[in-house]
Wavefront OBJ file of the C-alpha trace (Angstrom):
o trace
v 24.113 15.705 31.943
v 25.455 16.785 35.343
v 24.330 20.370 34.781
v 20.809 19.114 34.025
v 20.759 17.186 37.312
v 22.366 19.936 39.413
v 20.474 22.770 37.699
v 21.593 25.770 35.643
v 20.275 29.190 34.558
v 20.567 31.434 31.536
v 21.631 34.928 32.578
v 21.921 38.358 31.006
v 24.719 40.681 32.112
v 24.348 44.409 31.340
v 27.003 47.090 31.981
v 30.197 48.715 30.745
v 32.765 46.311 32.211
v 31.544 43.123 30.622
v 34.971 41.847 29.527
v 36.477 42.406 32.989
v 33.484 40.707 34.574
v 33.848 37.593 32.406
v 37.614 37.456 32.924
v 37.094 37.486 36.698
v 34.557 34.649 36.433
v 36.864 32.506 34.334
v 39.835 33.134 36.651
v 37.714 31.967 39.582
v 36.960 28.730 37.703
v 33.194 29.255 37.542
v 31.231 27.107 35.088
v 30.106 29.500 32.367
v 29.332 28.448 28.791
v 27.391 29.588 25.771
v 28.634 33.184 26.099
v 27.271 35.474 23.370
v 26.961 39.242 22.968
v 23.326 40.294 22.526
v 23.851 44.047 22.441
v 26.392 46.826 22.809
v 26.370 46.563 26.599
v 24.761 43.142 27.125
v 25.830 39.532 26.929
v 24.041 36.246 27.675
v 25.507 33.030 29.065
v 24.687 29.808 30.903
v 25.945 29.237 34.430
v 25.394 26.571 37.088
v 23.166 27.365 40.055
v 26.193 27.308 42.384
v 28.141 29.579 40.051
v 25.260 32.051 39.772
v 25.431 32.908 43.466
v 29.228 33.333 43.248
v 28.884 35.872 40.403
v 27.561 38.576 42.722
v 30.860 38.608 44.646
v 32.742 39.235 41.395
v 30.589 42.230 40.478
v 32.121 44.568 43.045
v 33.264 47.820 41.437
v 32.056 46.866 37.941
v 28.452 48.054 38.117
v 27.126 45.162 36.036
v 23.562 44.038 36.444
v 22.827 40.310 36.378
v 19.369 39.045 35.459
v 18.040 35.486 35.131
v 16.356 34.759 31.784
v 15.653 31.020 32.078
v 15.873 28.251 34.670
v 16.604 24.597 33.876
v 17.348 21.298 35.589
v 15.990 18.854 38.147
v 16.117 21.170 41.212
v 14.055 23.745 39.335
v 11.418 21.125 38.409
v 11.272 19.852 41.995
v 10.874 23.361 43.351
v 7.902 23.886 41.054
v 6.294 20.689 42.293
v 6.433 21.886 45.883
v 3.448 24.115 45.162
v 1.642 21.240 43.447
v 1.870 18.558 46.095
v -1.398 16.894 45.070
v -0.175 16.388 41.505
v 3.164 15.081 42.741
v 1.394 12.647 45.058
v -0.848 11.566 42.172
v 2.155 10.833 39.983
v 3.757 8.807 42.745
v 0.526 6.834 43.219
v 0.195 6.182 39.477
v 3.804 5.031 39.217
v 3.309 2.735 42.211
v 0.193 1.198 40.653
v 1.976 0.724 37.329
v 4.939 -0.889 39.079
v 2.656 -3.373 40.840
v 0.578 -4.010 37.697
v 3.715 -4.746 35.660
v 4.219 -7.905 37.716
v 1.060 -9.487 36.264
v -0.182 -10.630 32.848
v -3.039 -8.414 31.645
v -3.289 -9.285 27.954
v -3.316 -12.494 25.893
v -2.164 -12.185 22.272
v -2.767 -15.264 20.075
v -1.311 -15.559 16.565
v -1.517 -18.175 13.815
v -5.109 -19.359 14.323
v -7.051 -20.552 11.304
v -8.855 -23.828 11.860
v -8.148 -23.672 15.592
v -10.094 -20.775 17.107
v -8.581 -18.194 19.449
v -11.408 -18.891 21.928
v -10.298 -22.523 22.087
v -6.715 -21.495 22.912
v -7.965 -19.124 25.617
v -10.101 -21.920 27.082
v -7.116 -24.303 26.976
v -4.969 -21.758 28.834
v -7.728 -21.296 31.433
v -7.785 -25.063 32.031
v -4.047 -24.813 32.712
v -4.668 -22.033 35.235
v -3.355 -19.261 32.977
v -5.583 -16.199 32.556
v -5.412 -12.407 32.610
v -4.393 -11.171 36.030
v -2.044 -14.093 36.774
v 1.381 -13.307 38.207
v 4.191 -13.330 35.640
v 6.181 -15.603 37.945
v 3.493 -18.300 37.659
v 3.787 -18.477 33.840
v 6.457 -20.953 32.741
v 6.791 -20.277 29.016
v 9.372 -23.019 28.365
v 6.853 -25.882 28.629
v 3.666 -24.021 27.815
v 3.973 -24.526 24.042
v 4.332 -28.297 24.395
v 1.310 -28.403 26.699
v -0.824 -26.509 24.167
v 0.304 -28.795 21.320
v -0.771 -31.851 23.308
v -4.373 -30.620 23.541
v -5.141 -30.563 19.790
v -3.769 -32.673 16.953
v -4.300 -29.805 14.506
v -1.507 -27.803 16.201
v 1.905 -28.705 14.755
v 3.886 -26.240 16.908
v 3.163 -23.764 19.695
v 5.329 -21.295 21.554
v 4.834 -18.788 24.371
v 6.669 -15.552 25.149
v 6.196 -12.849 27.798
v 6.451 -9.233 26.622
v 5.915 -7.047 29.665
v 2.257 -7.496 30.663
v 1.456 -9.379 27.426
v 1.548 -13.171 27.060
v 1.909 -14.021 23.361
v 0.928 -17.473 22.129
v 2.084 -18.355 18.604
v 0.873 -21.533 16.921
v 1.448 -23.262 13.600
v -1.338 -25.503 12.380
v -0.679 -28.865 10.774
v -1.762 -29.471 7.203
v -5.052 -31.227 6.635
v -4.805 -35.006 6.971
v -5.318 -36.597 3.561
v -8.374 -38.765 3.224
v -7.475 -42.458 3.493
v -9.589 -44.735 1.381
v -10.323 -48.275 2.410
v -12.137 -50.868 0.360
v -15.642 -51.586 1.554
v -19.081 -52.315 0.203
v -19.598 -51.436 -3.485
v -20.980 -47.934 -3.915
v -21.615 -45.184 -6.433
v -21.243 -41.408 -6.323
v -24.405 -39.307 -6.693
v -25.130 -35.622 -7.261
v -25.759 -33.875 -3.950
v -27.430 -30.937 -5.764
v -28.327 -29.608 -9.211
v -25.504 -28.190 -11.327
v -23.601 -28.076 -14.599
v -20.490 -30.262 -14.628
v -17.157 -28.565 -15.218
v -15.175 -31.785 -14.933
v -15.769 -35.304 -13.640
v -12.824 -37.439 -12.511
v -13.367 -41.078 -11.508
v -10.563 -42.606 -9.426
v -12.383 -45.917 -9.363
v -15.658 -46.736 -11.077
v -17.104 -45.402 -14.328
v -18.244 -41.851 -15.108
v -21.788 -41.613 -16.523
v -21.626 -37.921 -17.527
v -19.219 -35.583 -19.276
v -18.115 -31.991 -18.682
v -20.854 -29.547 -19.728
v -23.725 -31.890 -18.840
v -26.499 -30.650 -16.549
v -27.200 -33.002 -13.655
v -29.892 -33.066 -11.004
v -29.826 -33.949 -7.345
v -29.812 -37.715 -6.806
v -28.520 -38.675 -10.246
v -25.746 -41.285 -10.363
v -22.515 -39.625 -11.522
v -19.851 -42.317 -11.097
v -21.093 -45.873 -10.864
v -19.406 -48.679 -9.016
v -21.011 -51.263 -11.312
v -18.440 -52.198 -13.945
v -20.544 -54.995 -15.479
v -19.944 -58.729 -15.639
v -20.874 -58.922 -11.963
v -17.927 -56.690 -11.016
v -18.693 -53.951 -8.499
v -16.268 -51.588 -6.759
v -16.366 -48.768 -4.288
v -16.605 -45.737 -6.597
v -14.317 -42.803 -5.786
v -13.620 -39.504 -7.496
v -14.952 -35.997 -7.795
v -17.502 -34.101 -9.876
v -16.816 -30.364 -10.007
v -19.924 -28.450 -11.051
v -21.249 -24.935 -11.172
v -24.158 -24.621 -8.742
v -26.728 -21.821 -8.573
v -27.816 -20.638 -5.107
v -30.577 -18.188 -4.302
v -30.763 -16.544 -0.891
v -33.524 -14.147 0.156
v -33.900 -12.093 3.335
v -36.718 -9.644 4.198
v -36.331 -6.883 6.796
v -39.751 -5.780 8.048
v -40.561 -2.089 8.504
v -41.408 -2.640 12.173
v -38.306 -3.709 14.095
v -37.438 -4.276 17.730
v -33.994 -2.786 18.235
v -31.836 -1.988 21.268
v -32.019 1.681 22.239
v -30.641 3.748 25.155
v -33.009 3.874 28.165
v -31.269 6.718 29.988
v -29.146 4.676 32.401
v -25.443 5.484 32.094
v -22.247 4.226 33.733
v -19.062 6.290 33.409
v -15.446 5.496 34.182
v -11.935 6.590 33.240
v -9.616 4.369 31.209
v -5.880 4.720 31.881
v -3.365 3.359 29.367
v 0.420 3.267 29.268
v 2.508 2.548 26.160
v -0.605 1.434 24.282
v -1.810 -1.016 26.955
v -4.962 -0.200 28.948
v -5.342 -0.982 32.608
v -8.318 -3.296 33.392
v -11.475 -1.250 33.821
v -14.397 -1.793 36.190
v -17.155 -4.280 35.433
v -19.953 -2.743 33.352
v -23.261 -3.224 35.231
v -25.230 -3.536 31.956
v -25.596 -6.646 29.804
v -26.169 -4.625 26.622
v -24.754 -1.139 26.294
v -23.443 1.450 23.869
v -19.984 2.865 24.556
v -19.126 6.518 23.933
v -15.412 7.266 24.195
v -14.276 10.811 24.816
v -11.206 12.515 23.428
v -7.947 11.062 24.828
v -5.839 13.275 27.069
v -2.110 12.654 27.511
v -0.480 13.612 30.801
v 2.874 15.294 30.331
v 5.673 13.711 32.301
v 8.286 10.988 32.239
v 5.790 8.278 31.152
v 3.203 8.759 28.349
v 0.006 8.107 30.310
v -3.239 8.507 28.354
v -6.626 9.081 29.991
v -10.004 8.600 28.255
v -13.419 9.241 29.800
v -15.910 6.555 28.748
v -19.720 6.582 29.080
v -21.690 3.313 28.774
v -25.400 3.732 27.955
v -27.652 0.783 28.764
v -29.637 -0.574 25.798
v -33.048 -2.227 26.016
v -35.242 -3.545 23.155
v -37.781 -1.024 21.850
v -40.177 -1.285 18.870
v -39.607 1.233 16.089
v -40.462 1.821 12.422
v -37.539 2.162 10.046
v -37.273 3.709 6.610
v -36.410 1.855 3.406
v -32.899 3.337 3.472
v -32.376 2.079 7.024
v -33.716 -1.399 6.258
v -31.656 -1.990 3.110
v -28.327 -2.593 4.952
v -30.123 -4.913 7.393
v -31.654 -6.938 4.563
v -28.336 -7.104 2.722
v -26.518 -8.262 5.880
v -29.183 -10.928 6.497
v -28.887 -12.260 2.934
v -25.085 -12.345 3.177
v -25.281 -14.364 6.409
v -27.591 -16.862 4.677
v -25.056 -17.091 1.859
v -22.213 -17.786 4.298
v -24.238 -20.568 5.918
v -25.663 -22.041 2.712
v -22.616 -22.216 0.440
v -20.138 -25.014 1.106
v -16.958 -23.818 2.798
v -14.874 -25.586 0.152
v -16.802 -24.000 -2.730
v -15.323 -21.232 -4.878
v -17.774 -18.387 -5.412
v -17.663 -17.185 -9.019
v -20.282 -14.430 -9.004
v -22.891 -12.776 -6.777
v -25.796 -10.782 -8.220
v -28.046 -8.769 -5.924
v -31.735 -7.868 -6.318
v -33.714 -5.464 -4.137
v -37.476 -5.412 -3.641
v -39.774 -3.298 -1.481
v -43.363 -4.146 -0.642
v -45.755 -3.990 2.289
v -43.810 -6.779 4.040
v -40.588 -4.751 4.070
v -37.342 -4.577 2.119
v -36.067 -7.804 0.543
v -32.576 -8.504 -0.777
v -32.070 -11.530 -3.036
v -28.590 -12.882 -3.768
v -28.075 -15.097 -6.827
v -24.800 -16.909 -6.299
v -22.881 -19.102 -8.741
v -20.301 -21.314 -7.040
v -18.011 -24.088 -8.187
v -17.766 -27.144 -5.938
v -17.554 -30.931 -5.716
v -21.140 -32.250 -5.723
v -20.272 -35.974 -5.627
v -21.614 -37.839 -2.587
v -21.275 -41.562 -1.931
v -24.220 -43.930 -1.721
v -25.181 -47.557 -2.270
v -25.388 -49.008 -5.770
v -28.732 -48.631 -7.557
v -31.396 -51.088 -6.488
v -31.329 -52.723 -9.912
v -27.690 -53.635 -9.307
v -28.240 -55.139 -5.884
l 1 2 3 4 5 6 7 8 9 10 11 12 13 14 15 16 17 18 19 20 21 22 23 24 25 26 27 28 29 30 31 32 33 34 35 36 37 38 39 40 41 42 43 44 45 46 47 48 49 50 51 52 53 54 55 56 57 58 59 60 61 62 63 64 65 66 67 68 69 70 71 72 73 74 75 76 77 78 79 80 81 82 83 84 85 86 87 88 89 90 91 92 93 94 95 96 97 98 99 100 101 102 103 104 105 106 107 108 109 110 111 112 113 114 115 116 117 118 119 120 121 122 123 124 125 126 127 128 129 130 131 132 133 134 135 136 137 138 139 140 141 142 143 144 145 146 147 148 149 150 151 152 153 154 155 156 157 158 159 160 161 162 163 164 165 166 167 168 169 170 171 172 173 174 175 176 177 178 179 180 181 182 183 184 185 186 187 188 189 190 191 192 193 194 195 196 197 198 199 200 201 202 203 204 205 206 207 208 209 210 211 212 213 214 215 216 217 218 219 220 221 222 223 224 225 226 227 228 229 230 231 232 233 234 235 236 237 238 239 240 241 242 243 244 245 246 247 248 249 250 251 252 253 254 255 256 257 258 259 260 261 262 263 264 265 266 267 268 269 270 271 272 273 274 275 276 277 278 279 280 281 282 283 284 285 286 287 288 289 290 291 292 293 294 295 296 297 298 299 300 301 302 303 304 305 306 307 308 309 310 311 312 313 314 315 316 317 318 319 320 321 322 323 324 325 326 327 328 329 330 331 332 333 334 335 336 337 338 339 340 341 342 343 344 345 346 347 348 349 350 351 352 353 354 355 356 357 358 359 360 361 362 363 364 365 366 367 368 369 370 371 372 373 374 375 376 377 378 379 380 381 382 383
């Protein structure tokens, strides 16, 4: 370790009195190691910088020639940087910027979100005055978790930890609150949509259909009328297979964002996988082209990437059938996500494709299994 700090060289000694030369060096207490014979009249060895200059005094009368093969150590590296003052200054500036930046929080990492959205947590933190760019000293992690829990009843536990320039928020969501039934006006359960019953389970009231029966929207499934002037609030579920049909047409003529020639370029600098905040992009809509990353050699692994942002503006264009098919399929899938109940279990999805003068159409036939029972007042004849 000390030799690396003080500096050392690898030398080659050539001559006829090699043994005498080495014996003199060892008697003088010079630091020489790694001695090996490389030829009949040559040897190689490592010696400290201070010892190298003392070797010339020992060579009197021996006619040995000393040559440096390699140079190592901190003094050697510093001497090389003297001719590259601009690079050395740049490294110092980068290290200074990184030192200052390490005193702030630049990234928010949120884990454990399901029903509670990450955007909601970020907004909650902003209301507390915590955001990217805040000083690490202004973030008190000990009470932050409790403060986050108090903002939403769906959060059972929350914790906060600082990892360098990253503030990590971890949450655990509470289980769904079970539905609490309370007696009220007599009611029945009706079919919210057409379907084929898989099972019907009345908790109170009387089932009017059996598994395997086809039912239509509006039909009474579980009645609250038990006869003999007895009426209850019907409760239960009716699990049925429901057929959905979603259709989306992508027209041949589309208005799509396209580059208009305006470009904004900047350089992204990252350290240990974390990128420094970049400049504000002057475009609302843009396409980002990232160049090949370049890593600067040195003590710290600094990565530099040149980025070009091309401004996009809407332009009319005519697309081919092959280009429209993914758009039509994506549109139909979005309709399916919006149209099928979140609690439903999708059993199968069959896709159809059609092309006509209107464009390319994708039709999704979806079979899902869900609870179609919805409460409503007793039939008019029972009122």
